[in-house]
DRENDO-1510 file (C-alpha; in Angstrom, 1 decimal, always signed):
<recs>
REC; n; res; u; v; w
REC; 1; MET; +0.0; -0.2; -0.1 .
REC; 2; THR; +1.4; +3.2; -1.2 .
REC; 3; ARG; +1.6; +5.6; +2.1 .
REC; 4; THR; +0.1; +9.1; +2.1 .
REC; 5; SER; +2.4; +12.0; +2.4 .
REC; 6; GLY; +1.8; +15.0; +5.1 .
REC; 7; ALA; +1.0; +17.0; +2.7 .
REC; 8; ASP; -1.1; +15.0; +1.3 .
REC; 9; ALA; -2.8; +14.2; +4.6 .
REC; 10; VAL; -3.1; +17.7; +5.9 .
REC; 11; ALA; -4.7; +19.0; +2.3 .
REC; 12; GLY; -7.1; +16.5; +3.0 .
REC; 13; ALA; -8.1; +17.5; +6.8 .
REC; 14; LYS; -8.2; +20.7; +5.5 .
REC; 15; ARG; -11.0; +20.3; +3.2 .
REC; 16; TYR; -13.0; +19.6; +6.3 .
REC; 17; GLU; -11.8; +22.1; +8.7 .
REC; 18; THR; -15.4; +24.0; +8.8 .
REC; 19; GLN; -16.6; +20.4; +9.8 .
REC; 20; ILE; -14.1; +20.1; +12.3 .
REC; 21; VAL; -14.6; +23.7; +13.7 .
REC; 22; ARG; -18.7; +23.3; +14.0 .
REC; 23; PHE; -18.7; +19.8; +15.3 .
REC; 24; LEU; -16.1; +20.9; +18.0 .
REC; 25; ARG; -18.2; +24.1; +18.7 .
REC; 26; GLU; -21.8; +22.4; +19.1 .
REC; 27; MET; -20.3; +19.2; +21.3 .
REC; 28; ILE; -18.7; +22.9; +23.9 .
REC; 29; ALA; -22.3; +24.4; +23.5 .
REC; 30; ILE; -24.2; +20.9; +25.5 .
REC; 31; PRO; -23.2; +21.1; +28.7 .
REC; 32; ALA; -21.9; +17.4; +30.2 .
REC; 33; GLU; -20.8; +16.6; +33.7 .
REC; 34; SER; -19.8; +13.1; +34.4 .
REC; 35; GLY; -23.0; +11.1; +34.9 .
REC; 36; ARG; -25.2; +14.2; +32.6 .
REC; 37; GLU; -23.4; +13.8; +29.4 .
REC; 38; ARG; -26.5; +12.0; +27.0 .
REC; 39; GLU; -27.3; +14.5; +25.3 .
REC; 40; ARG; -23.8; +15.4; +23.9 .
REC; 41; CYS; -23.0; +12.0; +23.4 .
REC; 42; GLU; -26.3; +12.0; +20.9 .
REC; 43; ARG; -24.6; +14.4; +19.1 .
REC; 44; VAL; -21.3; +12.5; +19.2 .
REC; 45; LYS; -23.7; +9.3; +17.5 .
REC; 46; ALA; -25.1; +11.9; +14.8 .
REC; 47; GLU; -22.0; +12.7; +13.8 .
REC; 48; TYR; -20.1; +9.1; +13.7 .
REC; 49; GLU; -23.6; +8.1; +11.6 .
REC; 50; LYS; -23.5; +11.2; +9.8 .
REC; 51; LEU; -19.7; +10.3; +8.3 .
REC; 52; GLY; -20.6; +6.5; +7.4 .
REC; 53; PHE; -18.7; +4.3; +10.6 .
REC; 54; ALA; -20.0; +1.1; +11.0 .
REC; 55; ASP; -21.7; -0.5; +14.2 .
REC; 56; VAL; -22.3; +3.1; +15.9 .
REC; 57; ARG; -23.5; +2.3; +19.7 .
REC; 58; PHE; -24.1; +3.6; +23.1 .
REC; 59; ASP; -22.4; +0.9; +24.8 .
REC; 60; GLY; -23.4; -0.1; +28.7 .
REC; 61; ILE; -22.6; +3.3; +30.5 .
REC; 62; GLY; -23.2; +5.5; +27.5 .
REC; 63; SER; -20.3; +6.2; +25.8 .
REC; 64; VAL; -20.3; +6.5; +21.9 .
REC; 65; VAL; -18.7; +3.7; +20.1 .
REC; 66; ALA; -18.4; +2.9; +16.4 .
REC; 67; ARG; -16.2; +0.8; +13.9 .
REC; 68; VAL; -14.2; +2.1; +11.0 .
REC; 69; GLY; -13.1; -1.0; +8.7 .
REC; 70; GLU; -12.1; -4.4; +9.3 .
REC; 71; GLY; -9.0; -6.7; +10.7 .
REC; 72; PRO; -6.8; -8.1; +13.1 .
REC; 73; LEU; -5.0; -4.9; +14.1 .
REC; 74; VAL; -7.5; -3.2; +16.3 .
REC; 75; ILE; -6.5; +0.9; +17.3 .
REC; 76; MET; -8.8; +2.2; +19.6 .
REC; 77; MET; -8.8; +5.8; +19.4 .
REC; 78; ASP; -10.4; +7.8; +22.9 .
REC; 79; GLY; -11.9; +11.2; +23.6 .
REC; 80; HIS; -13.3; +11.4; +26.9 .
REC; 81; ILE; -16.5; +13.5; +26.2 .
REC; 82; ASP; -17.0; +14.2; +29.7 .
REC; 83; CYS; -16.0; +17.5; +31.0 .
REC; 84; VAL; -15.8; +19.6; +34.7 .
REC; 85; GLY; -17.5; +22.3; +35.5 .
REC; 86; ILE; -17.1; +25.6; +35.3 .
REC; 87; GLY; -17.1; +27.2; +38.3 .
REC; 88; ASP; -17.7; +30.9; +38.4 .
REC; 89; PRO; -19.4; +32.4; +35.0 .
REC; 90; GLN; -17.9; +35.3; +35.7 .
REC; 91; ALA; -14.5; +34.3; +36.1 .
REC; 92; TRP; -14.7; +33.7; +32.1 .
REC; 93; THR; -13.2; +35.8; +29.3 .
REC; 94; TYR; -15.8; +33.8; +27.2 .
REC; 95; ASP; -19.3; +32.6; +27.4 .
REC; 96; PRO; -18.0; +28.7; +28.6 .
REC; 97; PHE; -21.0; +27.0; +26.4 .
REC; 98; ALA; -20.3; +29.3; +23.5 .
REC; 99; GLY; -18.0; +27.7; +21.5 .
REC; 100; LYS; -16.2; +31.1; +20.7 .
REC; 101; LEU; -14.3; +31.3; +17.7 .
REC; 102; GLU; -11.9; +34.2; +17.4 .
REC; 103; GLY; -8.6; +34.8; +16.9 .
REC; 104; GLY; -8.2; +31.9; +15.1 .
REC; 105; LYS; -9.5; +29.7; +18.4 .
REC; 106; VAL; -12.1; +27.9; +19.6 .
REC; 107; HIS; -12.6; +28.6; +22.9 .
REC; 108; GLY; -14.7; +27.1; +25.8 .
REC; 109; ARG; -15.1; +24.1; +28.6 .
REC; 110; GLY; -13.9; +21.7; +26.9 .
REC; 111; ALA; -11.9; +22.9; +24.2 .
REC; 112; VAL; -9.0; +21.8; +25.3 .
REC; 113; ASP; -10.1; +18.5; +27.5 .
REC; 114; GLU; -10.7; +17.5; +25.4 .
REC; 115; LEU; -13.3; +17.1; +23.3 .
REC; 116; PRO; -10.8; +18.1; +20.3 .
REC; 117; ALA; -9.5; +14.9; +19.9 .
REC; 118; ILE; -13.2; +13.2; +19.5 .
REC; 119; ALA; -13.9; +15.9; +16.4 .
REC; 120; CYS; -9.9; +15.5; +14.9 .
REC; 121; MET; -10.1; +11.5; +15.4 .
REC; 122; ALA; -13.6; +11.2; +13.3 .
REC; 123; TYR; -12.3; +13.5; +10.7 .
REC; 124; GLY; -8.6; +11.6; +10.6 .
REC; 125; ALA; -10.8; +8.4; +10.5 .
REC; 126; LYS; -13.2; +9.6; +7.5 .
REC; 127; LEU; -10.0; +11.1; +5.5 .
REC; 128; LEU; -8.5; +7.1; +6.3 .
REC; 129; ALA; -11.6; +5.6; +4.9 .
REC; 130; GLU; -11.8; +8.1; +1.9 .
REC; 131; ARG; -8.1; +7.1; +1.1 .
REC; 132; GLY; -8.9; +3.8; +2.2 .
REC; 133; LEU; -7.8; +1.8; +5.2 .
REC; 134; PRO; -4.7; -0.6; +5.3 .
REC; 135; PRO; -6.0; -4.2; +4.9 .
REC; 136; GLY; -6.2; -5.9; +8.1 .
REC; 137; VAL; -6.8; -2.6; +10.5 .
REC; 138; GLN; -9.9; -1.7; +12.1 .
REC; 139; ILE; -10.3; +1.3; +14.3 .
REC; 140; VAL; -12.6; +1.8; +17.1 .
REC; 141; LEU; -13.6; +5.1; +18.0 .
REC; 142; VAL; -14.7; +6.0; +21.4 .
REC; 143; ALA; -16.3; +9.0; +23.0 .
REC; 144; SER; -16.2; +8.6; +26.5 .
REC; 145; VAL; -18.2; +9.5; +29.7 .
REC; 146; LEU; -17.4; +9.2; +33.2 .
REC; 147; GLU; -13.5; +10.4; +32.9 .
REC; 148; GLU; -13.4; +13.0; +35.1 .
REC; 149; ALA; -15.5; +11.2; +37.7 .
REC; 150; CYS; -12.8; +8.0; +37.5 .
REC; 151; ASP; -10.1; +8.0; +35.1 .
REC; 152; GLY; -10.1; +4.9; +33.2 .
REC; 153; PHE; -13.2; +3.3; +34.4 .
REC; 154; PRO; -14.6; +3.9; +30.7 .
REC; 155; LEU; -12.4; +1.6; +28.9 .
REC; 156; MET; -11.8; -0.9; +31.3 .
REC; 157; HIS; -15.9; -0.9; +30.9 .
REC; 158; LEU; -15.4; -1.1; +27.0 .
REC; 159; ILE; -12.5; -3.5; +27.3 .
REC; 160; GLU; -13.5; -5.8; +30.3 .
REC; 161; THR; -17.2; -6.1; +30.4 .
REC; 162; GLU; -17.8; -5.9; +26.5 .
REC; 163; GLY; -15.2; -7.2; +25.1 .
REC; 164; VAL; -13.9; -4.9; +22.8 .
REC; 165; ARG; -10.3; -5.5; +23.5 .
REC; 166; PRO; -7.7; -3.0; +20.8 .
REC; 167; ASP; -4.6; -4.4; +20.2 .
REC; 168; VAL; -2.8; -0.5; +20.8 .
REC; 169; VAL; -5.0; +2.4; +22.4 .
REC; 170; VAL; -4.7; +6.2; +21.1 .
REC; 171; LEU; -5.6; +8.8; +23.8 .
REC; 172; GLY; -7.0; +12.8; +23.1 .
REC; 173; GLU; -5.7; +14.3; +26.2 .
REC; 174; PRO; -4.1; +17.1; +25.0 .
REC; 175; THR; -0.4; +17.7; +24.1 .
REC; 176; ASN; +0.3; +19.9; +22.6 .
REC; 177; LEU; +1.2; +17.6; +19.2 .
REC; 178; ASP; +3.7; +16.2; +20.7 .
REC; 179; VAL; +3.8; +12.4; +22.0 .
REC; 180; TYR; +2.9; +11.3; +25.3 .
REC; 181; ARG; +3.9; +7.9; +26.5 .
REC; 182; GLY; +2.8; +7.5; +30.4 .
REC; 183; HIS; +2.0; +9.3; +34.0 .
REC; 184; ARG; +2.8; +8.6; +37.2 .
REC; 185; GLY; -0.4; +6.9; +39.2 .
REC; 186; ARG; -2.4; +8.2; +42.1 .
REC; 187; MET; -4.5; +7.4; +44.9 .
REC; 188; GLU; -6.8; +8.7; +47.1 .
REC; 189; ILE; -6.8; +8.3; +50.7 .
REC; 190; GLU; -8.7; +8.2; +53.5 .
REC; 191; VAL; -7.1; +9.5; +57.2 .
REC; 192; VAL; -9.9; +9.5; +60.2 .
REC; 193; THR; -9.0; +11.2; +63.5 .
REC; 194; LYS; -12.2; +9.7; +66.3 .
REC; 195; GLY; -12.3; +12.4; +69.4 .
REC; 196; VAL; -14.9; +13.0; +72.3 .
REC; 197; SER; -17.2; +15.9; +72.4 .
REC; 198; ALA; -18.0; +18.1; +75.0 .
REC; 199; HIS; -19.6; +21.8; +75.2 .
REC; 200; GLY; -17.1; +24.3; +74.1 .
REC; 201; ALA; -17.5; +25.8; +77.5 .
REC; 202; HIS; -16.0; +23.1; +78.7 .
REC; 203; CYS; -13.7; +21.9; +75.8 .
REC; 204; GLU; -11.4; +20.5; +78.3 .
REC; 205; ARG; -13.7; +17.3; +79.1 .
REC; 206; GLY; -13.4; +16.8; +75.5 .
REC; 207; VAL; -11.1; +14.9; +73.4 .
REC; 208; ASN; -10.6; +17.2; +69.6 .
REC; 209; ALA; -10.4; +15.4; +67.1 .
REC; 210; VAL; -9.4; +18.1; +64.9 .
REC; 211; TYR; -6.3; +18.1; +67.3 .
REC; 212; LYS; -5.9; +14.7; +66.5 .
REC; 213; MET; -5.4; +15.9; +63.1 .
REC; 214; ALA; -2.9; +18.5; +63.0 .
REC; 215; PRO; +0.1; +16.8; +63.6 .
REC; 216; ILE; -0.9; +14.2; +61.0 .
REC; 217; VAL; -1.4; +16.8; +58.3 .
REC; 218; ALA; +2.5; +18.6; +59.4 .
REC; 219; ASP; +3.6; +14.8; +59.1 .
REC; 220; ILE; +2.2; +14.2; +55.4 .
REC; 221; GLU; +3.6; +18.1; +54.6 .
REC; 222; ALA; +7.2; +16.4; +55.8 .
REC; 223; LEU; +6.6; +13.6; +54.0 .
REC; 224; ASN; +6.1; +14.6; +50.8 .
REC; 225; ALA; +9.6; +16.1; +50.8 .
REC; 226; THR; +10.9; +12.3; +50.9 .
REC; 227; LEU; +9.4; +10.9; +48.3 .
REC; 228; ARG; +10.9; +9.4; +45.3 .
REC; 229; SER; +11.7; +11.0; +42.2 .
REC; 230; ASP; +11.6; +9.5; +38.3 .
REC; 231; ASP; +14.3; +10.9; +35.5 .
REC; 232; PHE; +11.2; +10.4; +33.3 .
REC; 233; LEU; +7.8; +10.4; +35.4 .
REC; 234; GLY; +9.0; +12.9; +37.8 .
REC; 235; LYS; +8.8; +13.1; +41.3 .
REC; 236; GLY; +5.9; +11.5; +43.4 .
REC; 237; THR; +3.9; +13.7; +46.0 .
REC; 238; VAL; +1.3; +13.6; +48.3 .
REC; 239; THR; -0.7; +16.8; +49.9 .
REC; 240; VAL; -3.7; +17.2; +51.8 .
REC; 241; SER; -7.0; +17.7; +49.1 .
REC; 242; PHE; -10.0; +17.7; +51.7 .
REC; 243; ILE; -10.4; +18.1; +55.3 .
REC; 244; ASP; -13.5; +18.5; +57.0 .
REC; 245; CYS; -15.2; +17.6; +60.9 .
REC; 246; LYS; -18.1; +16.1; +62.3 .
REC; 247; THR; -19.8; +18.3; +65.5 .
REC; 248; PRO; -22.5; +18.5; +67.5 .
REC; 249; SER; -22.5; +22.2; +67.4 .
REC; 250; LEU; -20.9; +25.2; +66.3 .
REC; 251; ASN; -20.3; +25.2; +70.3 .
REC; 252; ALA; -18.9; +22.0; +70.5 .
REC; 253; VAL; -15.9; +19.6; +70.6 .
REC; 254; PRO; -15.4; +17.6; +66.9 .
REC; 255; ASP; -15.3; +14.4; +67.6 .
REC; 256; GLU; -14.4; +13.0; +64.1 .
REC; 257; ALA; -11.6; +14.8; +61.6 .
REC; 258; ARG; -11.4; +13.5; +58.3 .
REC; 259; ILE; -8.7; +14.5; +55.5 .
REC; 260; VAL; -8.5; +13.0; +51.8 .
REC; 261; LEU; -5.1; +12.9; +50.4 .
REC; 262; ASP; -4.1; +13.1; +46.7 .
REC; 263; ARG; -1.4; +10.7; +46.3 .
REC; 264; ARG; +0.9; +10.8; +43.5 .
REC; 265; LEU; +3.0; +7.6; +42.3 .
REC; 266; THR; +6.1; +7.8; +40.6 .
REC; 267; ALA; +8.4; +5.3; +39.1 .
REC; 268; GLY; +9.3; +2.4; +41.6 .
REC; 269; GLU; +6.2; +3.5; +44.0 .
REC; 270; SER; +3.8; +1.0; +44.7 .
REC; 271; PRO; -0.1; +1.4; +46.4 .
REC; 272; GLU; +1.3; -0.8; +48.8 .
REC; 273; SER; +4.1; +1.4; +49.8 .
REC; 274; ALA; +2.1; +4.2; +49.8 .
REC; 275; LEU; -0.2; +3.0; +52.3 .
REC; 276; GLU; +2.5; +2.2; +54.5 .
REC; 277; GLU; +4.2; +5.1; +54.3 .
REC; 278; ILE; +1.3; +6.9; +55.8 .
REC; 279; ARG; +0.5; +4.1; +58.7 .
REC; 280; ALA; +3.9; +4.9; +59.0 .
REC; 281; LEU; +3.4; +8.6; +59.9 .
REC; 282; PRO; +5.0; +9.6; +63.6 .
REC; 283; HIS; +1.7; +11.0; +65.1 .
REC; 284; LEU; -0.9; +8.7; +63.2 .
REC; 285; GLY; -2.1; +7.1; +66.7 .
REC; 286; ASP; -5.3; +5.2; +66.3 .
REC; 287; ALA; -6.4; +7.1; +63.1 .
REC; 288; GLY; -7.8; +4.7; +60.5 .
REC; 289; VAL; -6.5; +4.6; +56.8 .
REC; 290; ARG; -8.3; +3.5; +54.1 .
REC; 291; VAL; -8.6; +4.0; +50.3 .
REC; 292; LEU; -11.4; +5.4; +49.1 .
REC; 293; ALA; -14.0; +4.6; +46.4 .
REC; 294; TRP; -15.6; +6.4; +43.8 .
REC; 295; GLU; -19.7; +5.3; +43.4 .
REC; 296; GLY; -21.7; +6.7; +40.9 .
REC; 297; GLN; -24.0; +6.4; +38.5 .
REC; 298; ALA; -23.8; +6.5; +34.0 .
REC; 299; TRP; -26.3; +8.6; +31.8 .
REC; 300; THR; -28.1; +5.1; +31.0 .
REC; 301; GLY; -28.8; +4.9; +34.6 .
REC; 302; ALA; -26.2; +1.8; +35.0 .
REC; 303; PRO; -24.7; +1.3; +38.3 .
REC; 304; ALA; -20.6; +2.6; +38.6 .
REC; 305; ARG; -18.1; +1.8; +40.7 .
REC; 306; GLN; -14.2; +1.8; +41.3 .
REC; 307; GLU; -11.3; +1.7; +43.9 .
REC; 308; GLN; -9.6; +5.1; +43.6 .
REC; 309; VAL; -6.3; +3.4; +42.7 .
REC; 310; PHE; -5.0; +4.2; +39.6 .
REC; 311; PRO; -1.7; +2.7; +38.4 .
REC; 312; THR; +1.5; +4.5; +36.9 .
REC; 313; TRP; +2.4; +3.5; +33.6 .
REC; 314; VAL; +5.0; +4.3; +31.0 .
REC; 315; VAL; +5.2; +2.4; +27.4 .
REC; 316; PRO; +9.0; +2.0; +26.3 .
REC; 317; GLU; +9.9; +5.3; +23.9 .
REC; 318; ALA; +11.1; +2.2; +21.5 .
REC; 319; HIS; +8.0; +0.7; +21.2 .
REC; 320; PRO; +6.2; +0.8; +17.8 .
REC; 321; LEU; +3.5; +2.8; +19.0 .
REC; 322; VAL; +5.4; +5.5; +20.1 .
REC; 323; GLN; +7.7; +5.5; +17.5 .
REC; 324; GLY; +4.5; +4.9; +14.7 .
REC; 325; VAL; +2.8; +7.7; +16.0 .
REC; 326; ALA; +6.1; +10.2; +16.0 .
REC; 327; ALA; +6.4; +9.4; +12.6 .
REC; 328; ALA; +2.8; +9.9; +11.8 .
REC; 329; ALA; +2.9; +13.9; +13.5 .
REC; 330; GLN; +6.3; +14.1; +11.7 .
REC; 331; ALA; +5.1; +13.9; +8.7 .
REC; 332; VAL; +2.5; +16.2; +8.7 .
REC; 333; LEU; +4.4; +18.5; +11.0 .
REC; 334; GLY; +7.7; +18.4; +9.5 .
REC; 335; ARG; +9.6; +18.1; +12.5 .
REC; 336; ALA; +10.4; +15.4; +15.1 .
REC; 337; PRO; +7.6; +15.5; +17.9 .
REC; 338; ALA; +8.9; +15.6; +22.0 .
REC; 339; ILE; +8.5; +12.2; +23.3 .
REC; 340; SER; +6.9; +13.1; +27.0 .
REC; 341; ARG; +4.7; +12.9; +29.4 .
REC; 342; TRP; +1.7; +13.9; +30.8 .
REC; 343; VAL; +1.9; +15.6; +34.5 .
REC; 344; PHE; -2.0; +14.7; +35.0 .
REC; 345; SER; -4.0; +11.1; +35.0 .
REC; 346; THR; -5.7; +9.8; +31.7 .
REC; 347; ASN; -7.6; +6.2; +30.9 .
REC; 348; GLY; -4.2; +5.1; +30.6 .
REC; 349; VAL; -4.5; +3.8; +34.1 .
REC; 350; ALA; -7.1; +1.0; +32.7 .
REC; 351; THR; -6.0; +0.4; +29.2 .
REC; 352; MET; -1.9; +0.4; +29.8 .
REC; 353; GLY; -1.7; +0.9; +33.9 .
REC; 354; ARG; -4.5; -2.4; +34.7 .
REC; 355; LEU; -4.2; -4.1; +31.4 .
REC; 356; GLY; -1.2; -3.9; +29.4 .
REC; 357; ILE; -2.4; -2.3; +26.5 .
REC; 358; PRO; +0.1; -0.3; +24.6 .
REC; 359; THR; -1.1; +2.8; +25.3 .
REC; 360; VAL; +0.0; +6.6; +24.1 .
REC; 361; GLY; -1.2; +10.2; +23.9 .
REC; 362; PHE; -1.5; +12.9; +20.7 .
REC; 363; ALA; -4.2; +15.3; +20.6 .
REC; 364; PRO; -4.4; +19.2; +20.3 .
REC; 365; GLY; -4.5; +21.5; +23.2 .
REC; 366; ARG; -2.0; +22.6; +26.3 .
REC; 367; GLU; -2.2; +20.2; +29.2 .
REC; 368; GLU; -1.9; +23.5; +31.7 .
REC; 369; LEU; -4.8; +24.7; +30.1 .
REC; 370; ALA; -7.1; +21.8; +31.2 .
REC; 371; HIS; -9.7; +22.6; +33.9 .
REC; 372; THR; -9.1; +26.2; +33.7 .
REC; 373; THR; -11.3; +29.2; +33.0 .
REC; 374; ASP; -9.3; +30.1; +29.5 .
REC; 375; GLU; -9.5; +27.2; +27.5 .
REC; 376; TRP; -8.6; +27.3; +24.0 .
REC; 377; VAL; -7.0; +25.4; +21.2 .
REC; 378; GLU; -5.5; +26.2; +17.7 .
REC; 379; VAL; -8.1; +25.6; +14.6 .
REC; 380; ALA; -5.0; +25.5; +13.1 .
REC; 381; ASP; -3.9; +22.5; +15.7 .
REC; 382; LEU; -7.2; +21.1; +15.1 .
REC; 383; VAL; -6.6; +20.9; +10.9 .
REC; 384; THR; -2.5; +19.0; +12.1 .
REC; 385; ALA; -4.4; +16.6; +14.7 .
REC; 386; ALA; -6.5; +14.9; +12.6 .
REC; 387; ALA; -4.3; +14.8; +9.6 .
REC; 388; VAL; -2.2; +12.8; +12.1 .
REC; 389; TYR; -4.8; +10.5; +12.8 .
REC; 390; SER; -5.2; +9.6; +9.8 .
REC; 391; LEU; -1.6; +8.5; +9.5 .
REC; 392; ILE; -1.2; +6.9; +12.5 .
REC; 393; PRO; -3.1; +3.5; +11.1 .
REC; 394; GLU; -1.3; +3.5; +7.9 .
REC; 395; ASP; +2.1; +3.3; +9.9 .
REC; 396; LEU; +1.4; +1.0; +12.6 .
REC; 397; ALA; +0.0; -1.5; +9.6 .
REC; 398; GLN; +3.5; -1.8; +8.4 .
REC; 399; ARG; +5.1; -1.6; +12.3 .
REC; 400; MET; +2.7; -3.9; +13.7 .
REC; 401; ARG; +1.9; -6.6; +10.8 .
REC; 402; ARG; +0.3; -9.2; +12.6 .
</recs>
């Protein structure tokens, strides 16, 4: 099969620029926090059907799934469809749900994290279908739900419960058109101290659970400075991300205090070692320690539950998937993309972290703009990304013959 040049791929993507931008803006215009994605999912399903993809459907938890081509080499391209909330609407320069197009940029909630990937992957697959897929290659497009609530869960469901198992996965979290091959893992750990309540006027009669927690918080701050570091993934970290207490009234001694820790795991650390570090804190005393579990409900009504442990993962730089995506990007960009990693967590905690399926990331948008009140993406980068997505299967078909 003749390989498509980067220039030809860009020219093809440029023909669809208006449709890509319109699709992105229309997705942004539909609010879709985790568990409330139905209307946006319906919009994506309609686009997939318009583009002529096969087997377009909602899975059991509401993710939109479509197939392009047939063959034993299955390439999954995933972009999550849900977004976080907007916070204070007055803090936004542009209406977060307007999908404002100005100055060659599309603005709004999800304009980075990560609706561009859904639009660009769809039109990249359309371009490839028009040219003709490489023999033996199948693309599975996924617009996944619930990622912001529990990253990894939607792909674990699709792969483990519904049996849609890919050979490789390309994620659409923002990489600024570079190629990412891993990130730190994470955990959510709860620490609870118990006390004895008493009237605030006789506080000496009680045992203040907040006071018991205070030195533990200081221990955690000190622990963070001692955690190991990795040259590629960076340093392991732990921080108190939530704190509250239970008290009979505002003039009583609290009888329970609770904190939640965000623990980021670098290479060489494990969930077990992280828990042992907390249990060994000098002032832990009789405080309780446990890993939290997330429980929610998909927009389909399906219940969802997962322990809040998200594995660290890294794909070797020499892996054919990393090199194939980098080669596709270079053909379009005219330069070698940086090969790096995310600072935050992604659905890769399921595919590579739990299931060992080689996974990389490539997408437009800057990671540091995710979850901010100033999300935007360059229109030119949308065209570039669609062109790269259209080339990836061609390159992988050569590198990963089965």
